Residue, then its C-alpha position, 0 to 999 in steps of 0.5 A: p466492501p469498496r466503499a469501506l476501502l475508499l473511506t479507509c484510503t481517504v481518511c488515512c491518506s492525504l494528497r501526494e503522500t507515499v502509500l504502501v499497499t500490501a497484497a496490491a494485486g488482489a481485488a482490494g489491493l488493486a482498488a487501493v492502488d487505483i484510489a490512492s494513485h488516481v484519486l488522491n495523487a499519492q505515490v503508491i508502492a505496491a507489495v506483492g508476491s511475484d514479478e507478474k503481480c509487480d507488473l500488474a500493480v505498476q500498470r494500475g498506477a503504483i510508482a514501484a512494486i516490491n516482490y516480497t518473496t525475493q526482496s526485503l520489504k523494509e530495505e526496498a521501501k527505504r530505498l524507494t523513499a530515500n530513507k524517509g519511509v511511507n506515510v501510510a501503510l495499508d496491509a490487506v494481508g494482515c500477516l506481513d511484518i509491516e511493523a518493520l517499516r516503522f522507520s517514519d511517522c506512519q499510519f498503519v491500516q491493517r486487517p481486519f478492517p473496521e465494519f462500516p454500516f453500509 
């Protein structure tokens, strides 16, 4: 539910941090991009599977988008963060090799999301 996503984003992400959102063009991913970029003023990097989805994620507030079918997720994330890495990675897919991004102190939120009683 959207409230669970909002809680997950706000608990894991501080203002102006760098956040990687996978499946960023899906419903949950777009919500995460919106919340992180517009509410928390985070620098959002979207990870998606097509150039069209890259465009959509950037239109919704991501500072950059990585097409993981044609680009290396790890190398592009490193490049976009000047080798610092991301502060938070929100993996809505649950199947990407997000562990490969563990080149910084990074919090990972991976599916399945915890159940919330609301």
